[in-house]
PLY file of the C-alpha trace (Angstrom):
ply
format ascii 1.0
element vertex 556
property float x
property float y
property float z
element edge 555
property int vertex1
property int vertex2
end_header
21.91 -47.99 -168.26
20.44 -45.49 -170.93
22.54 -42.81 -171.90
21.79 -39.30 -170.43
19.86 -37.45 -172.64
19.34 -33.42 -172.85
17.09 -33.38 -170.03
19.34 -35.05 -167.40
22.03 -32.82 -168.60
20.30 -29.73 -168.57
18.60 -30.52 -165.35
21.90 -31.22 -163.77
23.17 -27.95 -165.08
20.47 -25.83 -164.00
20.61 -27.50 -160.07
24.31 -26.86 -160.28
24.07 -23.10 -161.35
21.07 -22.50 -158.54
23.30 -24.41 -155.87
25.99 -21.63 -157.09
23.61 -18.76 -157.42
21.99 -19.62 -153.99
25.50 -19.48 -152.36
26.60 -16.38 -154.23
23.72 -14.49 -153.47
23.92 -15.09 -149.68
27.32 -13.70 -149.27
25.98 -10.96 -151.58
23.50 -10.04 -149.53
25.63 -9.83 -146.52
27.85 -7.34 -148.45
24.65 -5.24 -148.94
24.05 -5.48 -145.24
27.58 -4.44 -144.25
26.65 -1.15 -145.33
24.07 -0.82 -142.32
25.35 -3.30 -140.14
28.32 -3.21 -137.66
31.49 -5.10 -137.99
30.99 -7.31 -135.14
27.52 -8.36 -136.39
28.52 -8.72 -140.23
31.65 -10.95 -138.83
29.26 -13.44 -136.87
26.88 -13.74 -139.55
29.57 -14.25 -142.14
30.87 -16.97 -139.80
27.42 -18.48 -139.56
26.92 -18.42 -143.15
30.37 -20.24 -143.91
29.36 -23.32 -141.87
25.34 -23.44 -143.22
26.91 -23.10 -146.56
29.49 -25.64 -146.32
26.96 -28.08 -144.53
24.51 -27.48 -147.53
27.22 -28.06 -150.03
28.01 -31.52 -148.65
24.16 -32.45 -148.48
23.88 -31.44 -152.05
27.43 -33.41 -153.25
26.30 -36.72 -151.22
23.00 -36.46 -153.58
24.09 -35.86 -156.69
27.77 -37.34 -156.56
30.29 -36.58 -159.48
32.40 -33.91 -159.43
30.95 -32.22 -156.08
32.22 -34.87 -153.39
35.88 -34.74 -155.25
35.40 -30.94 -155.18
34.72 -30.68 -151.54
37.54 -33.36 -150.60
40.27 -31.01 -152.54
38.44 -27.59 -151.18
38.88 -29.15 -147.77
42.88 -28.98 -147.99
42.82 -25.40 -149.29
43.77 -23.41 -146.16
44.76 -20.43 -148.66
41.20 -20.46 -149.82
38.39 -21.21 -147.18
38.30 -20.65 -143.51
38.80 -23.21 -140.60
35.16 -23.75 -139.99
34.39 -24.67 -143.74
37.49 -26.76 -143.89
35.97 -28.72 -141.00
32.60 -29.21 -142.81
34.22 -30.34 -146.11
36.36 -32.84 -144.12
33.08 -34.85 -143.23
32.70 -35.20 -146.64
33.29 -39.25 -147.65
33.63 -40.54 -151.15
31.16 -43.02 -150.66
27.57 -43.23 -152.61
25.18 -45.65 -153.65
26.27 -48.64 -155.91
25.21 -48.74 -159.51
23.18 -51.74 -160.20
24.75 -54.71 -161.40
23.22 -54.39 -165.13
24.65 -50.84 -165.56
28.19 -52.55 -164.70
27.69 -55.54 -166.80
26.71 -53.15 -169.81
29.96 -50.69 -169.13
32.18 -53.59 -169.21
30.54 -55.47 -171.86
30.77 -52.23 -174.04
34.57 -51.98 -173.36
35.56 -55.33 -174.50
32.77 -55.71 -177.00
31.97 -59.59 -175.58
29.75 -60.70 -172.73
31.07 -60.19 -169.25
31.39 -63.89 -168.72
33.82 -64.15 -171.84
35.99 -61.91 -170.24
35.80 -63.04 -166.49
35.11 -66.77 -165.35
33.14 -65.01 -162.55
31.80 -61.47 -161.63
30.44 -61.14 -158.03
27.27 -58.99 -158.03
27.99 -57.01 -154.38
30.70 -54.36 -155.04
33.87 -54.49 -152.71
33.77 -50.60 -152.53
31.53 -47.98 -154.50
32.44 -44.20 -154.90
31.52 -41.15 -156.85
33.61 -41.98 -160.04
33.62 -45.81 -160.09
33.00 -49.00 -158.07
35.05 -52.04 -157.45
33.84 -55.83 -157.84
35.80 -59.15 -157.25
35.86 -61.65 -159.97
37.96 -64.23 -161.90
40.30 -64.33 -164.94
39.79 -67.18 -167.12
43.51 -68.38 -166.37
42.41 -68.73 -162.57
43.99 -65.42 -160.80
41.47 -63.82 -158.48
41.04 -60.01 -159.57
39.53 -56.61 -158.21
37.81 -54.84 -161.24
36.96 -50.93 -160.97
34.41 -50.06 -163.26
33.73 -46.42 -163.81
30.35 -45.30 -163.36
28.41 -45.26 -166.97
28.66 -41.68 -168.92
30.84 -40.15 -165.77
32.84 -38.02 -168.49
29.24 -36.58 -169.57
28.31 -36.05 -165.94
31.95 -34.41 -165.08
31.56 -32.16 -168.19
28.40 -31.10 -167.07
30.01 -30.11 -163.74
33.10 -28.81 -164.95
31.04 -26.39 -166.93
29.17 -25.12 -164.16
32.31 -24.51 -162.03
33.51 -22.41 -165.02
30.42 -20.29 -164.42
31.04 -19.95 -160.78
34.80 -18.99 -161.53
33.04 -16.35 -163.76
30.57 -14.90 -161.09
33.78 -14.93 -158.38
35.96 -12.82 -160.90
32.92 -10.55 -162.08
31.60 -9.46 -158.61
34.60 -10.13 -156.19
37.69 -8.85 -155.55
39.34 -12.51 -155.02
41.48 -12.22 -158.05
43.61 -9.56 -156.34
44.78 -12.21 -153.82
44.20 -15.70 -155.56
45.34 -17.00 -158.69
41.38 -17.89 -159.60
42.29 -19.38 -162.90
45.42 -21.32 -162.15
43.23 -23.39 -159.69
40.52 -23.55 -161.80
42.86 -25.10 -164.28
44.50 -27.17 -161.52
41.02 -28.69 -160.93
40.02 -29.53 -164.14
43.49 -31.24 -164.98
43.09 -33.45 -161.49
39.54 -34.58 -162.25
40.17 -35.49 -166.20
43.17 -37.37 -165.17
41.25 -39.55 -162.49
39.14 -40.49 -165.22
41.87 -42.16 -166.87
42.39 -45.68 -165.52
44.97 -46.54 -168.06
46.87 -43.68 -166.25
46.23 -44.92 -163.03
47.46 -48.67 -163.65
50.71 -46.92 -165.03
50.69 -44.95 -161.68
50.47 -48.44 -159.69
53.23 -49.95 -161.42
55.30 -46.51 -161.16
54.96 -46.78 -157.34
54.95 -50.72 -157.16
58.59 -50.77 -158.93
59.72 -47.69 -156.34
58.71 -50.18 -153.59
60.27 -53.34 -155.05
62.85 -53.39 -152.31
60.78 -53.02 -149.69
59.31 -56.43 -148.32
56.58 -54.36 -146.02
54.76 -53.03 -148.63
52.59 -54.56 -151.63
50.92 -53.08 -154.68
48.39 -54.91 -156.74
49.61 -56.13 -160.33
47.71 -54.63 -163.04
46.36 -57.00 -165.95
46.72 -55.02 -169.11
44.68 -57.34 -171.12
41.54 -56.78 -169.25
42.35 -53.09 -168.46
40.86 -49.85 -170.52
40.23 -46.29 -170.12
37.19 -47.19 -167.98
37.70 -50.69 -166.44
40.81 -51.54 -164.40
41.52 -54.97 -163.47
44.28 -55.60 -160.78
45.72 -58.52 -158.93
42.98 -59.07 -155.71
44.66 -58.52 -152.23
43.15 -59.58 -149.10
43.72 -57.78 -146.02
42.48 -55.89 -143.10
41.39 -52.09 -142.96
44.45 -50.39 -141.13
42.06 -48.56 -138.83
40.47 -51.74 -137.86
42.63 -52.10 -134.46
40.67 -55.18 -133.45
41.51 -57.27 -136.36
44.83 -56.19 -136.61
45.48 -57.38 -132.98
43.88 -60.47 -133.65
46.22 -61.44 -136.69
49.42 -60.31 -134.24
50.33 -57.06 -136.16
52.96 -54.87 -133.91
50.71 -51.63 -134.37
53.83 -49.40 -133.72
56.08 -51.26 -135.95
53.39 -50.46 -138.52
53.17 -46.90 -137.96
57.00 -46.67 -138.43
56.58 -48.45 -141.83
53.97 -46.22 -142.96
56.23 -43.30 -142.29
59.37 -44.96 -143.92
56.99 -45.35 -146.86
55.95 -41.91 -147.49
59.16 -40.32 -146.78
60.70 -42.63 -149.09
58.04 -41.64 -151.74
58.10 -37.79 -151.35
61.95 -37.26 -150.64
63.64 -40.12 -152.69
60.91 -41.38 -155.39
59.66 -37.96 -155.95
56.44 -39.70 -156.78
53.75 -40.47 -153.95
50.23 -41.99 -153.37
48.18 -39.00 -152.62
45.06 -40.65 -151.33
46.11 -42.83 -148.22
42.61 -42.85 -146.69
41.89 -45.83 -144.39
39.69 -47.25 -147.50
42.80 -47.55 -149.42
45.30 -48.82 -147.01
45.27 -52.69 -145.93
47.47 -54.96 -143.91
48.10 -58.59 -144.81
48.41 -61.40 -142.09
52.20 -60.95 -142.60
51.91 -57.36 -141.45
52.62 -55.95 -144.66
51.44 -52.75 -145.89
48.57 -53.21 -148.97
48.30 -49.94 -151.25
45.27 -49.37 -153.24
43.86 -46.85 -155.30
46.21 -44.81 -157.50
43.91 -42.36 -159.19
45.29 -39.40 -157.38
48.97 -39.43 -157.00
51.40 -36.55 -156.70
54.93 -35.66 -158.01
57.89 -33.52 -156.99
60.12 -32.60 -160.07
64.20 -32.48 -160.15
63.97 -28.70 -160.34
61.33 -28.47 -157.34
63.39 -30.48 -155.19
66.33 -28.09 -156.06
64.33 -25.11 -154.88
63.13 -26.70 -151.76
67.03 -27.48 -151.08
67.75 -23.74 -151.50
64.64 -22.48 -149.50
66.10 -24.96 -146.65
69.42 -23.35 -146.87
67.71 -19.79 -146.86
65.62 -20.55 -143.60
68.68 -22.03 -141.67
70.77 -18.84 -142.18
67.45 -16.74 -141.31
67.49 -14.96 -144.69
63.84 -14.77 -144.86
63.33 -12.55 -148.19
65.27 -15.11 -149.65
62.67 -17.50 -148.38
59.96 -15.67 -149.71
61.80 -15.43 -153.10
62.02 -19.34 -153.12
58.21 -19.54 -152.12
57.43 -17.35 -155.14
59.54 -19.57 -157.53
57.49 -22.46 -156.11
54.20 -20.74 -156.86
53.16 -20.37 -153.23
52.84 -16.62 -153.28
51.21 -14.51 -155.91
53.56 -12.29 -157.66
51.98 -8.94 -156.20
52.75 -10.16 -152.97
54.95 -7.74 -150.48
58.42 -9.39 -149.83
58.91 -7.47 -146.57
55.61 -8.02 -144.89
55.61 -11.64 -145.88
59.13 -11.92 -144.86
58.19 -10.91 -141.33
55.34 -13.41 -141.01
57.63 -16.39 -142.62
60.56 -15.35 -139.94
58.13 -15.70 -137.19
57.29 -19.18 -138.08
60.76 -20.20 -139.17
62.22 -18.67 -135.62
59.14 -20.99 -133.80
60.18 -23.95 -135.65
64.38 -23.55 -135.46
64.53 -20.81 -132.86
66.21 -23.10 -130.32
67.34 -26.39 -129.06
64.44 -27.63 -127.13
62.72 -30.63 -128.40
59.99 -30.16 -130.83
56.86 -31.87 -128.88
53.84 -32.66 -130.99
52.08 -30.31 -129.27
54.53 -27.59 -130.37
54.05 -29.32 -134.06
50.50 -28.89 -133.79
50.47 -25.06 -132.85
52.85 -24.52 -135.42
50.84 -26.03 -138.09
47.67 -23.92 -136.57
50.14 -20.92 -137.37
50.92 -22.03 -140.60
47.39 -22.20 -141.67
46.69 -18.73 -140.34
49.59 -17.38 -142.43
48.03 -19.14 -145.65
44.76 -17.67 -144.84
45.77 -14.27 -144.02
48.59 -13.69 -146.35
48.44 -13.69 -150.29
49.30 -17.41 -150.45
48.21 -20.04 -152.79
49.02 -23.79 -152.59
49.32 -25.60 -155.95
47.74 -28.67 -156.78
50.72 -30.79 -156.11
51.45 -29.17 -152.51
47.85 -29.84 -151.87
47.95 -33.40 -152.37
51.29 -33.51 -150.33
50.02 -31.92 -147.49
46.79 -33.83 -147.51
48.78 -37.00 -147.70
51.12 -36.35 -145.02
48.31 -35.08 -142.57
46.28 -38.22 -143.32
49.11 -40.63 -142.56
50.13 -38.59 -139.44
46.36 -38.96 -138.19
46.76 -42.89 -139.36
49.83 -43.22 -137.24
48.57 -41.69 -133.82
45.44 -44.04 -134.19
48.04 -47.24 -134.58
50.12 -45.86 -131.67
48.76 -42.84 -129.47
52.40 -42.44 -128.27
53.74 -41.92 -131.73
56.38 -39.25 -132.24
56.37 -38.43 -135.99
59.61 -36.41 -135.80
61.40 -39.13 -134.04
60.31 -41.78 -136.63
61.12 -39.65 -139.40
64.40 -38.22 -138.33
66.66 -41.07 -139.39
65.04 -41.26 -142.88
65.49 -37.13 -143.07
69.16 -37.61 -141.96
69.67 -40.28 -144.51
68.21 -37.94 -147.17
70.24 -35.10 -146.11
73.37 -37.08 -146.44
72.57 -38.60 -149.62
71.45 -34.90 -150.92
75.18 -33.54 -151.18
73.58 -30.59 -153.19
72.21 -28.89 -150.11
75.52 -29.04 -148.29
77.40 -27.83 -151.51
74.89 -24.95 -151.75
75.29 -24.52 -148.01
79.09 -23.76 -148.69
78.49 -21.49 -151.65
75.97 -19.32 -149.57
78.53 -19.08 -146.59
81.29 -18.19 -149.19
78.96 -15.26 -150.53
78.15 -14.19 -146.77
82.05 -14.03 -146.25
82.55 -12.09 -149.47
79.57 -9.57 -148.44
81.36 -9.40 -144.82
84.54 -7.95 -146.71
82.75 -5.55 -148.62
80.68 -3.89 -145.87
83.24 -1.26 -144.96
83.67 -0.05 -148.36
80.13 -0.16 -148.94
79.39 2.09 -145.74
82.05 4.61 -146.72
80.15 5.26 -149.97
77.09 5.52 -148.14
78.29 8.29 -146.19
79.72 10.25 -148.76
76.52 9.93 -150.77
74.39 11.25 -147.87
76.63 14.39 -147.26
75.89 15.31 -151.25
72.45 15.02 -150.60
72.11 11.94 -153.13
70.00 9.82 -150.91
66.38 10.37 -150.93
64.03 8.62 -148.16
60.71 7.46 -149.26
58.05 7.30 -146.56
55.14 5.03 -146.94
51.66 7.03 -146.84
49.78 3.91 -146.79
48.10 4.61 -143.31
47.37 8.11 -144.65
45.76 6.77 -147.75
43.75 4.37 -145.83
42.30 6.89 -143.39
41.27 9.32 -146.27
39.78 6.36 -147.94
37.75 5.53 -145.02
36.59 9.17 -144.33
35.59 9.28 -148.38
33.59 6.32 -147.64
31.80 7.31 -144.64
30.82 10.66 -146.60
29.53 8.56 -149.63
27.68 6.09 -147.41
25.90 8.95 -145.57
25.07 10.34 -148.72
23.72 7.15 -150.26
21.94 6.68 -147.15
19.93 9.67 -147.00
18.85 9.24 -150.98
17.93 5.67 -150.06
15.94 6.64 -147.53
14.31 9.41 -149.05
13.42 7.12 -152.28
12.11 4.46 -149.78
9.71 7.05 -148.02
8.60 7.99 -151.55
8.16 4.54 -152.72
6.04 3.57 -149.57
4.18 7.19 -149.83
3.20 5.84 -153.77
2.07 2.69 -152.83
-0.12 3.75 -149.97
-1.96 6.02 -152.33
-2.60 3.49 -154.89
0.32 4.29 -157.60
1.41 0.50 -157.22
3.43 0.40 -160.48
5.13 3.76 -159.64
6.13 2.23 -156.42
7.47 -0.83 -157.90
9.41 1.10 -160.53
11.17 3.14 -157.60
12.02 0.20 -155.85
13.44 -1.53 -158.28
15.30 1.59 -159.47
16.41 1.82 -155.46
17.88 -1.89 -155.75
19.69 -1.19 -159.08
21.43 2.10 -157.53
22.42 -0.07 -154.43
23.81 -2.80 -156.60
25.76 0.11 -158.53
27.32 1.36 -155.34
28.77 -2.14 -154.19
29.92 -2.55 -157.93
31.45 0.94 -157.74
33.12 0.41 -154.55
34.62 -2.79 -155.28
36.03 -1.59 -158.46
37.55 1.32 -156.45
39.11 -1.13 -154.10
40.47 -3.13 -156.86
42.18 -0.18 -158.47
43.58 0.78 -154.99
44.93 -2.61 -154.03
46.21 -3.05 -157.79
47.96 0.54 -157.65
49.70 -0.54 -154.17
51.10 -3.63 -155.22
52.08 -2.62 -158.25
50.26 -5.36 -160.12
49.50 -4.20 -163.66
45.91 -5.73 -164.71
45.62 -6.63 -168.32
0 1
1 2
2 3
3 4
4 5
5 6
6 7
7 8
8 9
9 10
10 11
11 12
12 13
13 14
14 15
15 16
16 17
17 18
18 19
19 20
20 21
21 22
22 23
23 24
24 25
25 26
26 27
27 28
28 29
29 30
30 31
31 32
32 33
33 34
34 35
35 36
36 37
37 38
38 39
39 40
40 41
41 42
42 43
43 44
44 45
45 46
46 47
47 48
48 49
49 50
50 51
51 52
52 53
53 54
54 55
55 56
56 57
57 58
58 59
59 60
60 61
61 62
62 63
63 64
64 65
65 66
66 67
67 68
68 69
69 70
70 71
71 72
72 73
73 74
74 75
75 76
76 77
77 78
78 79
79 80
80 81
81 82
82 83
83 84
84 85
85 86
86 87
87 88
88 89
89 90
90 91
91 92
92 93
93 94
94 95
95 96
96 97
97 98
98 99
99 100
100 101
101 102
102 103
103 104
104 105
105 106
106 107
107 108
108 109
109 110
110 111
111 112
112 113
113 114
114 115
115 116
116 117
117 118
118 119
119 120
120 121
121 122
122 123
123 124
124 125
125 126
126 127
127 128
128 129
129 130
130 131
131 132
132 133
133 134
134 135
135 136
136 137
137 138
138 139
139 140
140 141
141 142
142 143
143 144
144 145
145 146
146 147
147 148
148 149
149 150
150 151
151 152
152 153
153 154
154 155
155 156
156 157
157 158
158 159
159 160
160 161
161 162
162 163
163 164
164 165
165 166
166 167
167 168
168 169
169 170
170 171
171 172
172 173
173 174
174 175
175 176
176 177
177 178
178 179
179 180
180 181
181 182
182 183
183 184
184 185
185 186
186 187
187 188
188 189
189 190
190 191
191 192
192 193
193 194
194 195
195 196
196 197
197 198
198 199
199 200
200 201
201 202
202 203
203 204
204 205
205 206
206 207
207 208
208 209
209 210
210 211
211 212
212 213
213 214
214 215
215 216
216 217
217 218
218 219
219 220
220 221
221 222
222 223
223 224
224 225
225 226
226 227
227 228
228 229
229 230
230 231
231 232
232 233
233 234
234 235
235 236
236 237
237 238
238 239
239 240
240 241
241 242
242 243
243 244
244 245
245 246
246 247
247 248
248 249
249 250
250 251
251 252
252 253
253 254
254 255
255 256
256 257
257 258
258 259
259 260
260 261
261 262
262 263
263 264
264 265
265 266
266 267
267 268
268 269
269 270
270 271
271 272
272 273
273 274
274 275
275 276
276 277
277 278
278 279
279 280
280 281
281 282
282 283
283 284
284 285
285 286
286 287
287 288
288 289
289 290
290 291
291 292
292 293
293 294
294 295
295 296
296 297
297 298
298 299
299 300
300 301
301 302
302 303
303 304
304 305
305 306
306 307
307 308
308 309
309 310
310 311
311 312
312 313
313 314
314 315
315 316
316 317
317 318
318 319
319 320
320 321
321 322
322 323
323 324
324 325
325 326
326 327
327 328
328 329
329 330
330 331
331 332
332 333
333 334
334 335
335 336
336 337
337 338
338 339
339 340
340 341
341 342
342 343
343 344
344 345
345 346
346 347
347 348
348 349
349 350
350 351
351 352
352 353
353 354
354 355
355 356
356 357
357 358
358 359
359 360
360 361
361 362
362 363
363 364
364 365
365 366
366 367
367 368
368 369
369 370
370 371
371 372
372 373
373 374
374 375
375 376
376 377
377 378
378 379
379 380
380 381
381 382
382 383
383 384
384 385
385 386
386 387
387 388
388 389
389 390
390 391
391 392
392 393
393 394
394 395
395 396
396 397
397 398
398 399
399 400
400 401
401 402
402 403
403 404
404 405
405 406
406 407
407 408
408 409
409 410
410 411
411 412
412 413
413 414
414 415
415 416
416 417
417 418
418 419
419 420
420 421
421 422
422 423
423 424
424 425
425 426
426 427
427 428
428 429
429 430
430 431
431 432
432 433
433 434
434 435
435 436
436 437
437 438
438 439
439 440
440 441
441 442
442 443
443 444
444 445
445 446
446 447
447 448
448 449
449 450
450 451
451 452
452 453
453 454
454 455
455 456
456 457
457 458
458 459
459 460
460 461
461 462
462 463
463 464
464 465
465 466
466 467
467 468
468 469
469 470
470 471
471 472
472 473
473 474
474 475
475 476
476 477
477 478
478 479
479 480
480 481
481 482
482 483
483 484
484 485
485 486
486 487
487 488
488 489
489 490
490 491
491 492
492 493
493 494
494 495
495 496
496 497
497 498
498 499
499 500
500 501
501 502
502 503
503 504
504 505
505 506
506 507
507 508
508 509
509 510
510 511
511 512
512 513
513 514
514 515
515 516
516 517
517 518
518 519
519 520
520 521
521 522
522 523
523 524
524 525
525 526
526 527
527 528
528 529
529 530
530 531
531 532
532 533
533 534
534 535
535 536
536 537
537 538
538 539
539 540
540 541
541 542
542 543
543 544
544 545
545 546
546 547
547 548
548 549
549 550
550 551
551 552
552 553
553 554
554 555
């Protein structure tokens, strides 16, 4: 495959920029229309635009490949960024593209090992086993006789990803310049997470190390198999692993034909992921059906370790403290721990978010009833609503965890329609709870603190009453609603003035155009368009200053 020239690079860059500007202009035009249309019309139009834009993005991603497919898959899990209608469309985006020609794959392998392909492998099948946006897998054999699967990165994929990430950087600049999203979302952090994730997935040496780590963690589990990595035949762009043959986990007829107990397989899958997350702290983050197979003995085969997630010891400690706070119904403390975990932006209002968190925790822990799967789905829907409406963000590691567990849950329901997630996971959760003594030590510590606080309550009340008698207590009354109403009145007056001015200029331009003053009419129309843009820009800046002042966040 010929190295992509400047024409290809510039063409791909311009195609990406056009896509970004096209999407951006659609929603900016809707913002202009919001001055003259009622809220109901704007809401319906916005929802339709979300769906239409998501479909067009998926079509462009399928055509261009590269970063766009992976970006769509990552964004499909960002319930903190996008509405449900967009997430549904992005969930249909499959990481399957047309395969690269055998000649291009051969050249890529020979460039890595500096020798002919058939001197590296005894045979190399032309038809790929799988073809994805970043690479494809071929069955091959080593000179020593072992059957292997060879994953080869698509030629010059680093160049393509670099171009796509440059387009993404420009999109981020436009978002920060023309929208107020930065007041609610840490855009720079999300952009950094996406960059790190994709560059890491382009390193097959890192993928091989991840596979070996998961294999070591699963060594004591006879029901799980992970391919062996052949390091002598592995580079940054070529990954050679043991070839394992099996049935796709969603091929139910084939599973039945080899006598696999689907209910036991679902339980095995849950056990595997609970152990990876809670015990190992390192998990396979992309468990879609193309990466999970079952051999004739009913053992799970894990493939493709390019996307993994980890949970540090500190994070697990914070999670333990969060659980204790939730059980004690200390919702402000729960919010504090959510901020420590970077789930909440620093400027988030603790009390308002604490109320929402409290409602969700009571929904989960409020009584002793059995938490059915229907209730679980209702709880997840409420959680998604909270994440979208409140100043939440999902760090990349938690996005991968949520995506992985959601996919596993869907696979388990497919294997067994009567599958009860909580019933199957409960023994492993209890085992983890007993082994994690720090949780219970923290509970004892918190209980002691609560007892001490209870003893201090009477003298504290006495001091409060005495300060009240001396007039030392001041009460602050929030004027948020008053400021909001005043702001709305000012906005209405401004809109009225600008509407009169715009109407007068429109009539003047039409008069000039009809009477032959075409240049003057076009100049007036251009001036009117610039005035409208300035108005929208001024409104956005004013809104950002108001929100920043209200949240107490200082902008540098």
